[in-house]
Structures are given as C-alpha cells and as structure tokens.
C-alpha positions, 0 to 999 in steps of 0.5 A: 549030280543034283539033289532030288529033294521032296518037300512035304507040301500037305498044308501049302494051300491051307496055312496062312500063318508064318509057317506057311509063309516060311515054306512058300518063300523057301520053295520059291527060291529053290525053284529058281535054282539051276536044275543041276543043283536041286530038283524039287518035287512037292509031295502031297496026300492026294492020290491023284496028285496031278488033279491037285497040281494047279491048286498047289502051284498057285501058292508058289506063283505058278512055279513049274514043280512036279507034284506026286503022291507022298508014296513016291518019296522013296524014289528021292534023295531026301525029304524036307518036312517044314510043318513043325514035325513029321506027320508021315515017314518018307523012308529016305533021308529026312530033315524036319523044321521044328519052329518052336516048342510051344506045344510042350511049354504051353500044351493044350489042356486036353491030354489027348489033343496035346498028344496028337499035336505033339506026335509029329515033333516026337516022330521028327526027333526020333527019325529026322537026320537033322532038325532045323529051328528058327532061333537059339531059344527054340533050340534050347527049348526043343532040347528041354522037351525032346531027346535030340542031339544038339549037334544036329540042330541047325538054327536058321533065322527067318527072312522078310518078304519083298512086299514088305521092303517096297514102298507100301500102297495106301490101304482103303480100310486104313483108319483115318486116325493114328492106330496101334497095330497087332498082327497074329492069331488071338491065341492066349500066348500072343498077348492080345488081352494084355494089349487090350488092357494096356490101351485102356490105361493110356491117358484119356486124350491119347486113348480117345484119339488112337485106334487099335487094329487087329490083323491076321485072325482066321477065326480059329481062336476066340477073340477077347472081349473088346473094352468099351473104352477103346476103339478096336476092330479086327480086319481078319486075315488080309493079303500081304499088300494090304498088310504092308500098308497097315504096317507102314502107316501104324503109329506103333506095331505092338507084339506082346507075345509071351512065347515065340520061336522067332516073331516074324511079324516084328521084322515085317513091321520093321521092314515097313518102317513101323516102330516096334514094341514087343514083350521081352520074350527070348524068341522075340529078342532074337528076331528084333535085336536092339531095334525094338522097345521091349517090355515085361510080358503080361504087364499091361501098365508097362506096355501102356507106358511104352505105347504112350512114349512112342506115340508122344515122342516122334524122336523115339519113334523115328529112332525105332524106325531107323533101327528096325530098317537096319535090322531087317537088312540082315534077314533075307529069305535068300539066306534062309533058303540057302542055309536050309538047303545046305543042311539037307545036302549035309544030311544026305552026304552023311547018310551016304557015307 
C-alpha cells in the first residue's frame, strides 16, 4: 500500500532561504513518484485550504498535490516537518528535520525570543519518531543541546538544483569588473562583516579593480556599514536563474560563515564553476569537502590573503573550479528525497510493529 504522507507546508510560500529550497526540491521529486509508492498531502494552517491551493502549488511548479488543513493530519500515515522543528502536533507518526543547532549555540539575546524560537526544536526532540539533519556536525550539535537518541538521527546531505548545473545565462545586473560574491542573509554568524574588512585589506590595485556583490539579503537583518575604500553593493534576493549567473561569473565565491549546518550556497557556487573560499567551520567542511579553500573563521587578514591568491593565480582558481565541479556530482536532490522518504517509511513501519 502507498504511504499517505503529509508535508507540513506552512512556510512554503514565504521561505526563500536554503530551507525553503530544501522543501521545494524534495516535494517536487516526491510528487513525481508513482501513486502506489507515496500519496502526498500538503498540510496548511488555512482553514479554507482550497482557497490557498493555487498559491501553494505555484511554489511547486503547479504539481497536482491535495491541500488540506493540518487538522486532517490524523487521517494520514505520517507527517514530515521540514521547517526546523514541530510548531504543531499531528498525532500520527512524525519525522522532523532539524537543520542545525544554531538557535542553541548562538541564541537570540532576548530570552523570550530564544525560548519561542527554540520551542519547535524541543517539541520535535520529544515527539518525532526520527530526526533528520544535514550533516554529522549538526547531529553532534543537536545531541549537545537536546535529549535525542543518536540512533534515531539520520544524516542526509543536501543537493544541488538543476538550474545551477546548466550553462548560466548572462546577468543584466552583473558588474563589468571582476567581483567577489557573497550569498546569504547578513546575520552576524554569516561573517559578512569579516568579508567586508578582508576586502579593505587587499592590495590597492586589486581592491580598486574588484567589486563585492552581496546577494540574498531579504531585509530581515541590518546590512553592515560598507567601507568607503571598497566598491560593494547588495542586489537583494534574486531569482535562481539570476543567482546562477552571478555564481558563474564570480572571480571567487566567499562563504565566511562561522556556524553552518551544511553550507548550501557553497555547493551551488561549485556547480556553477565558481572557485570557493570558506571559513573553516565543520558544517561548511562537510558541504565543500576538499573542493574549497578554507581559512580561519573571523580572521579578515587570512581571508584577504586567500582572496588575493585566488584572484591573482588563475591556476589556483581553475584547480578549485575543477574540484568543485567534481564534488557536486555526489550531491543531488534525487538522493536527498529518496533517503528522506526511506526514513519516514522506516518510522511508520516501526510504529506499526
């Protein structure tokens, strides 16, 4: 019999981060499976779920998936919670993805905010049959902060969307000069301030001849002050096709994040042929393998030296490109979707015993 699987879809229309990409890519692949293997239902908070149907399915390229209010979860075999915890309880076999433990390792300063944001992870730790996470580092961190059974945590790496593996189209807003690219929100742990300082430390001819492009900022976080001695600009959130073009034409992609569960922009940049420089954080190491040049986190001078080396040495840059393209062949959303479904099926079988 097919698995009747509900997907907690509450943030499908609002999340433009890596988590949103994770959910969309997996659900799209599940939707292409035979109906005798899995039958999907999107579970949403809207009571009049039918009224919101078009808005949700637009995020999945119009896939034909039933949409119901989350109260219908009890009629299903299992529910998958992909949004970093359980914000509501289905009452059936539940599997939750906890992408990392950053909310515990680097909690919000306001204790009330911290408690609110940590609560879905604590609920998942208490009630989910299995936990899925993105890396061995995240598994270790989750075990450090939450009362979890390590034998019920599945590590499943993320994949690379097809748009980043195809030849990129030219980008109209692309700078005419060489540029270093940063992708992500400018929250403190992402290390943008370190990159800005590193750019000011480049030799003057290189600093004057190289731009810094920042993509992915939604406006949720305050952008750091841009130094007067460099040319830097934020292009905000961009469509994937535009992002692929920015990756492909970058002289270097820099990912200075100090704490990551996986580091999805790193492998997307590699798929587009960009040489990657990253802070030596465990999650980023798992994502990039030996295909990136790593530097100490929060070390602007060391980062500046790495950027200088990659920009000035075409042989080094090409070496990183080749390693990156080889690395991403190991990372596909098809594999992520298959392994995730296997964990959910296992959870259902265990509860049926």
